[in-house]
N, C-alpha and C positions, 0 to 999 in steps of 0.2 A: 504493500500500500504506500509506503514512504517513497519509493522510487517514482511511482506514478504521480504523487503530489509534487515532487521535485521537478518532474518533467513538465507538468502543467504550469508550474510557477516560472520555469525557464522560458516557456513559450510566451507567457504573458509579458515577461520582461523584454524578450526579443521583439515582440510586437510593439511595445512602447518605445523601444529604441529606434525602430524603423519609422515611427511617426515624428521623430525629432529631426528638424532641419539643421544642417551643419552651419548655415549662415542665413541671415535675413535678406530677403530680396525685396527691394523697394523701387518705385518709379513714380512718374508724374503723369497726370492726365494731359494728353496732347490734343484731343479732339473728341467729338461726339457725332455719330451718324446714325440716325434712326434709333434703333434699339440697342446699339452697340457703343462702347466707349473705347477709345484708343489710348494706350499707355506707352509713353516713350521711356527708354532706358529700363525696360522691364522684361527681362528674358525669362519667361516661365513656360512650361510645357502646356499643351492643350489638356484641359480638364483640371487645371490647378484651381484651388479654392482661394479666393482673394477677398480683400476688403478695401473699399474706397473711403477715405477719411476726408470729408468736406471741410472747408475753412470755418464752418459753423460748428464743427465737432461731431457732426452726424456720421455714423458708420453705416455703410451700405455694402452688403455682401455681393460678391460678383464671382463669375466663373470664366476662365479663359477658354474661348471657343476657337481661337486661331491667331494668326499673325500675318502681317503683310509689310514688306519692306523692313523698316526699322521700328515698327510699333507692334505691340501685342493687342489683340482685339478681345475685349471683355464684354460680357452681357450681364448687367446688374440683375440681382435677384430681388430687387425692391424698387421703390419709386426713384426715378432719375432726377426729379426736381431737386435743385440745390447743388448739383455737380457742376464744377467750373474748371476751366483750364488751369493747370498747375496744382490741382488737388493731389494729395498724396495717395498712392495705392501700394498695398503691401500684400505679399503672398503668405498665406497661412499654412497651406499644405500643397504639395506638388501633385496630389491626386485626390480623387473623391473617395471618401470612406464613410462608414457609419458604425456606431457602437451597437453591438448585438449581444443577446443572451436570453436565457429563459425568462428574465424579468419582463420581456416584451409581451408575453402572453396576456391577453385580456386588455391590451392597451391600444390606443389610437395615436398614431404619430404622423408627422408631415414628411415631406420629401427629404428633409435634412436629418430625419431620425429623432426629432424632438417631439415630446408629448404635446398633444393638443386637446386632451380629454379632461384636463383639470384635476387629475388624480395624483399630481406631484411628479417629481423627477423620476427618471428611470436609471437605476444604478447598474450599468453593465460594464464589464471589464474587458471585453473582447472587441477589437476594432477590425473591420474587414474592408478591403477595397470593393467598391461596387462595380468596377469594370473588369473583374476577373473572368477568365475564360470558362466555358462550360466543360463538361466531362469529355475526355478524349474518347474517340470512337471505340477503341479496343478496351477501354475501361468500363464501358457500359455493359450492363447485363441485359440479356434478351428478356423482353417483357413476356411473362408467362402466367401472371396471376391477375384476376379481375379486381376491380375496386368498386365498392358500392357507393353510389351517389345519393341514394335515397329517393331518386326519381324513377318511377316505374318504366316510363318510355325509354329512358336511357339504359337502365340496367338490363332490361329484357330484350330490346330490339337493337340498340347500338351500344353494346357493352364496351366499357373502357377498361384498360389495363393499368396497373400501377406503373407509373413512369411515362404514361402516354401524354401527348400534347393534342388537345382538342380545341377546335374553334367553335364559337357560338355566333352565327351570322344572322343578322336581321336588320331591318330598317328601324327607325326610331319608334318607340311606343308599342312594341310588340311583346315585351315581357322579358328582356334579357336580365335586368337587375333582379326581378322577382325569381327567375330561374336560378341565378347565382346564389341568391339568399337561401333557396331551398337546398341547393347542393351543399352550401357551407354549413347549414344547420343539421342536415341528416347524413352527411358523408361518413364513411367508415374509416377515413384517414385519421391519423393521430392528431395532427395539427393543421390548421388552415391559415394561410397567409393571403390577405386580400389587398389588392392594389386598386384604389379608386382614383383614376387619373383623368383629369379634365371634366370631372363631374360638376353639376350645378351645386352650389353651396347648400341649397335646400335639401337635395337628395341624399347628402351624406348622413345626416342624423336620421332621416327616414329609413335609409338602408340599414343602419346599425341597429336601430330600435325596433323597426317593424319587420324587415326581411330577415336580418341575422338573428336578432333576439338575444336575450341574456345568456341562454345556454350555449348558443353558437359563439358568442363573444368570448366566453371563458377559455376556449381552446383556440382562439384566433388572434392574429396580429393584423391590424388594419392600417394601411399606409394611404394617406390622403393627400392629393394635390389637386385643388379645384381649378376650374377653367380660367379664373382671373389671375392665377399665379404665372410668373415668367416661364418661358419655354424650357430653359435648362432645368428648372426645378421639376417640371412635369415629366421630362425625360428621365431625370434622376430617380423620381419616385418609383418608376417601373423597375429600375435596376436595384433599388434598395429593397423592394419586395422580393425580387429574385435572390438577392444576397441573404436575406433573412431566411428564406426557404432553404437555401443551401446549408446554412448553419444547422438548422434542425435536422436536415437530411443526414449530415455528417454525425449527428448524435444518435443515428439509428432509427429515426422516425419516418413514418410514411406521411409525407407532407402534400397537401393540396394547395396549389397556387392558383388563385382566381384573379384575373386581370381585366378590369373594365375601365377604359377600353384601349385596345392596341391602336385603333384608328386615331385616337386623340394623341397618343404618344407619337405616332407618325406625323401628325399635323404639327406637333411641337418641334420635332426634328426638322420638318420642312421650313418652319419659321427660322430656326437657327441657320440652316443652310442658305436660305435666301439672304439673311442678314450678312452672311460672310461673302456673298457674291457668287454662290454656287449656282451654276446654270440649271434651270428647271428642266425636268425630263417629262415623264408621263403625267399629264393633267396638273402640272405645277409641282409635283413631288420631285425633290432633288435626288440624285443618286445615293446620297448618304442615308436617305430614308430606307432604301431597299437593302443597304449594307447593315443597317441597325437592326432590322427585324430578326434576321437569323441569330444574331448575338443574344437577343433577349429570349427567343424561343428555345434555343439550344441549352439554356441553363437548366431546363427540366430533364428528367431522365431517371433511370434506375441504376444505382451503384451497389457495391457490395455492402455498404453501410445502411442505406435507406433508399427512399424514392421521392421524387417530386413529380406529381401529376398535375398538369397545367390545363386550365380552361381559360381561353382568351376570347373575349367578346370582340367582334368586328362590326362596326357600324357601316351598313351597306347603303350607299347613297342611291336613292331612287329604287331600292330593292333590286339593284343590278349587280349580280355576282361577278360580272366581268370588269368592274371598275378596278383601278390599279392595286389598292391595298388588299381588297378581297381576293383578287387573283393571285397576288404574291403570297398571301397567307395560306391559301389552300395548297400551294406547292410546298410549303414548309411544314405544315402541321401533319399529324398522324390521323386526321379525320376531322369532320365538322358536323355540327348540328345546325339545321336551317330552321329558323322560326318563321313560319308563314303568316303573313298578314291576313290571308283569307281565313285561316283557322282561328286567329285571334278575333276577327270580326264575328265569327260564329259562336264565340264564347268557349272555344276549345282551348283549355289551358292545362299544362304548358303547351304552347302552340308549336310543338316540334313536328315538322314534316318528316316522318321517318323514311318516306320514299326518297326524298332529296338529301337525306343525311347518310353518313357512312362512318364506320369505325374501322380503320385499316388493320388494327391488331385484334379485332374480335375473333377471327378464326384461331388465333394463338392462345386465347385466354378462356375460351368456352368449350364445352363438350359438343359432340356432333349433334345430339338430339336438340340441344338448345339452339344451335346455329340453324338447323333445318326448320325448327318451329318459327324462329324469327323471320327467316327468308319467306316462309309460306305466308305469314301475316303481311309482309311487305308486298308480296305478289298479289294478294287479294285486294289490298288497297289500290294498287296500280291498275288492276283489272277494272275495279269499280269506277275509277276516274275516267277510264276510256269510254264508258257508257253512261256516265252520270247525267249528262244532258238528256239522253234518251229516256232514262228512268224518270227524270223530273217532269218531262212532258207526257209521260205515259206511252211512249213509242216502243219501249222494250217489252217483248213478250217472254214471260218466264217459260222455260223449257227449250229455249233456242240453243243454249249452250250450257253445259253442266258447270263449268268453271265460273262463268258469268253469273249463273243462278246463285251459286254459293257466295260469290263476292257481294251480290246485292243483299242477300239475307244475313250475311255476317257483319255488315257495316255497323249496325247498332252496337253489337257486342264488342267489336274492335275499338270503336270510338270511345266507348265507356271504359275500356281497359286502358287506353292511352291517356285519358284525362285524369288529373289528380289535383285535389285541393291543396292550397298553400300549407295548411296546417296538418295535412295527412302525411305521415311518415311511412315509407315502404322500404323494408330492408331488402338486401340483394336476394336472399333466399326466398323471401316472400314474393318478390317480383317473378322469380323463376317458377314458383309454385302456381301463381296466378296465370302465367303464360301457358303452363301445362294444362291448367283447367280450361283456359280459353280454347285450346286445341280440341279438348274433349267435347266442349259444348257445340263445336262446329259439326260434329258427326251427325247428330239428329237433324241439324239444319240442312245438311247435304241430303239426307235420306228423304226428307219431305219434298225435295225438288226432283226426285228421280223419275217421277211419272208412274209410280207403282202403287197399286192398291194393296195395303198391308193385310186386308182381310183375306183376299183370294190369291195374292201374289201375282196378279195379272196386270199387264200394262193397261192404262186408261185408254178409252176409245179414241179420244181426240189427239193422241200423241203417237208418233211413230214408234215402232218397237226398237229398243236399243238395249244393249247389255247393261246390267245393273253393276255399277262400280261402287265398291265400298269407299268410305271416306279415307281410310288409310291408304288404299291403293291409288286413289285419285290424287291425294295430297302428296304422296311420294313422288309423283311425276311432275309436281309443280317446280 
C-alpha cells in the first residue's frame, strides 16, 4: 500500500511541476480587429491561456488563437470594452488545462472548470490538458458488450455498445434534450458527463432540474457554456467534458459522455477560424472545423481500464442530413439516431425513426435472435410506409399481400412498443423481454390475415387458394 501512495504522490508533484513556467512572458496590446486582439513582443504558442490587464486595472482572460507577422492574435474570453493600445498582456499557462477529480460528481461547472452551481469551490488535485490525444488505434479494445440507455427504442432496435460513438440528429424542437435527459437518468453507465455547449441560458436549469433530475445529477458532471459566451470558451467546454470523461474512464469506470451540441461547437470553431482569416470552405465552415470534429469524437472508446460511450447531438438545418456538419459527423460516428419531425408532430415520443437510424456495432454486441427480431420490426415499419397513403384513403385491400397485411395490422403494437414516457424507466433486459413479447403477439395477427376459416380449415370463398404460412416461417424470410 505504501509504494502505491508514494507513486501517486510523485505523480501529483510531477504534474504540479509541469504547470510551472520557467519564466514570465509579457507583451503589449498593439491593435484590435473585430473579435481579436493583437499583442506585440508576445511569443506564446497557440492555445496559451493569457490575461489582459487594462490601464483601469481590469483583468480580462484571453486565449491565443494564432499569430501573424510579429504579433500574436488573442481572443478575449470576456467583454472587450476598456482594452486600449499599450495595455499589458501576460501568459498564465502555455496550454489549456482543467482541474479534475471525483469531487466533480454532482457539480455544474463552466468551460474553465469553475463551479457555477453555488455549492462552493471544488477541491481537486489533478490537472489535465484538455487537448490530449485520444486512444491509439491498437490500444482500443473491440466493442463486445451492450450498454443500457434506459430507452426502449434504442436498447431493443438500435442497440449501442460500451465505447461506441452515436449521433442524435434532428432539427430544432424535436426532442433531443429530452432524449438526452432520459439517457442520462436511466443509463446503466457508472458515471455521466454532460456537455451543454451553446445552449440558451434558460434551458440549462430546465435540463438539470427537469430532464436530468436529482438522481441523475448525483452521478453526473455537467459542463456548461451558453451561447452568449466567447467562441474559445464554447470550444473548450466540449474538450473539458471529454477530458473529465477520460479521467473517470482511467479509474475503471464505464462513462457516458453526452454532448449537446456538436453543431454549436463547430459554429464556435468557425467563428475562430474566420477571425484568424481562415478561408471559408463548405457553406462558410472553415477547414479547421472539419479537423476539430474527429479530435473530439475520437476521445471516446473502450480501453483496458474502462469505457467512454458518447452520444453527440447534431442540429440539422432544415432537416437536411446532407448539410456539411451532419454529413461529416455521420462519417465519423459509429451510428446515428434520427429524430423525425413527422413522428414528433404525431405525439410519438421519443421521436426516433428506427428505419432511418443505425447502430454499426449492434451485430457485435447482440445475440442472433435479438438482431433478427429487431430487423423484422424495422422491415414491417418500412413495408407499412410504402403503402401508408393507400391505407389512409382506403385503397389497400387486405389479402393482397401477406407481408403487407401483417405490416398494417402490426403498426399499432409496434408504435406502442417504440413510445415511452419521460418518467418511464426501461432496463436493457426489460427492453429485450418486451421485444420478444412483441414478436409473439404478431403471430395471431398474421394468422387472422391468412384467409383461413379456423372452424373448417378451408380457404374463404372470396380469396384465392394459397399455402398457409406460419408466422415463424414467414418472418424468417423477412
